[in-house]
C-alpha positions in Angstrom: 4.5 -104.2 -10.6 3.8 -102.0 -12.8 7.1 -99.6 -14.2 8.0 -96.5 -12.5 7.0 -94.2 -15.0 9.0 -92.6 -17.6 9.4 -88.9 -15.8 10.9 -91.1 -12.6 14.2 -93.0 -13.1 14.9 -95.5 -11.5 17.4 -94.4 -9.2 15.7 -91.9 -8.1 15.8 -90.7 -4.6 11.7 -90.4 -5.1 11.1 -94.1 -6.4 10.5 -96.5 -4.3 8.1 -93.7 -2.8 6.9 -93.3 -6.0 6.2 -96.6 -6.5 4.7 -97.7 -2.9 2.4 -94.6 -3.5 1.3 -95.9 -7.0 0.5 -99.3 -5.2 -1.2 -97.6 -2.8 -4.5 -96.9 -6.3 -4.0 -100.1 -6.7 -4.6 -101.2 -3.9 -7.2 -99.2 -3.4 -9.0 -100.1 -6.1 -9.6 -103.7 -5.5 -10.9 -101.9 -2.0 -13.4 -99.8 -4.0 -14.1 -103.4 -6.4 -14.7 -105.7 -3.3 -16.8 -103.3 -1.4 -18.6 -102.4 -3.9 -19.4 -105.7 -5.1 -20.2 -106.1 -0.8 -23.2 -103.5 -1.3 -24.3 -104.6 -4.5 -25.4 -108.4 -2.8 -26.1 -106.9 0.3 -28.8 -105.0 -1.7 -29.8 -108.1 -3.5 -29.4 -110.0 0.5 -32.4 -106.7 1.6 -34.4 -107.4 -1.6 -35.2 -111.4 -0.9 -36.2 -110.9 2.2 -38.2 -108.1 1.0 -36.7 -104.8 2.6 -37.7 -101.9 0.1 -36.1 -99.5 -2.0 -37.1 -96.9 0.1 -35.6 -99.1 3.1 -32.3 -99.5 1.3 -31.8 -95.1 0.0 -32.3 -95.3 3.7 -29.5 -97.2 4.7 -27.1 -95.7 2.5 -29.5 -91.9 3.5 -29.8 -91.4 -0.5 -33.7 -91.6 -1.3 -35.4 -94.1 -3.1 -35.3 -93.6 -6.5 -31.2 -93.5 -6.3 -31.8 -96.1 -4.3 -33.5 -98.2 -7.1 -31.5 -95.8 -9.8 -28.0 -97.7 -8.8 -29.0 -101.1 -8.1 -32.3 -101.4 -9.8 -30.4 -103.6 -12.4 -29.1 -106.1 -9.9 -32.6 -106.7 -8.8 -33.8 -110.2 -10.3 -37.5 -108.4 -9.6 -37.3 -105.1 -11.4 -35.7 -107.8 -14.4 -38.9 -110.2 -14.3 -36.5 -113.2 -12.9 -37.5 -115.5 -11.3 -34.8 -115.9 -8.6 -33.4 -119.3 -8.1 -34.0 -120.6 -4.6 -30.3 -121.7 -3.8 -29.2 -118.1 -5.5 -31.2 -117.3 -3.1 -30.5 -119.4 0.3 -27.2 -118.0 -0.8 -27.5 -115.1 -0.2 -28.9 -115.4 3.4 -26.3 -116.8 4.4 -24.1 -114.1 3.5 
């Protein structure tokens, strides 16, 4: 756990509430990072199965162009890479 800020003394009655709020921020950030990773993996899996950027955009309630711009760096086809067969099947298993 991160130390309390200097502005609030550890003996202050609000110190435990502040520490709890800061801990919640850290947990929230961790949850966001996990959710983003899940989203990226889902987009990769959808693309590997042949989904268009329009279909992905519709699923996210964004435009085709916005979906492409947001996730193109994770798309092996856009990068001109060969899709690793083991990685492909691993993505489908999730």
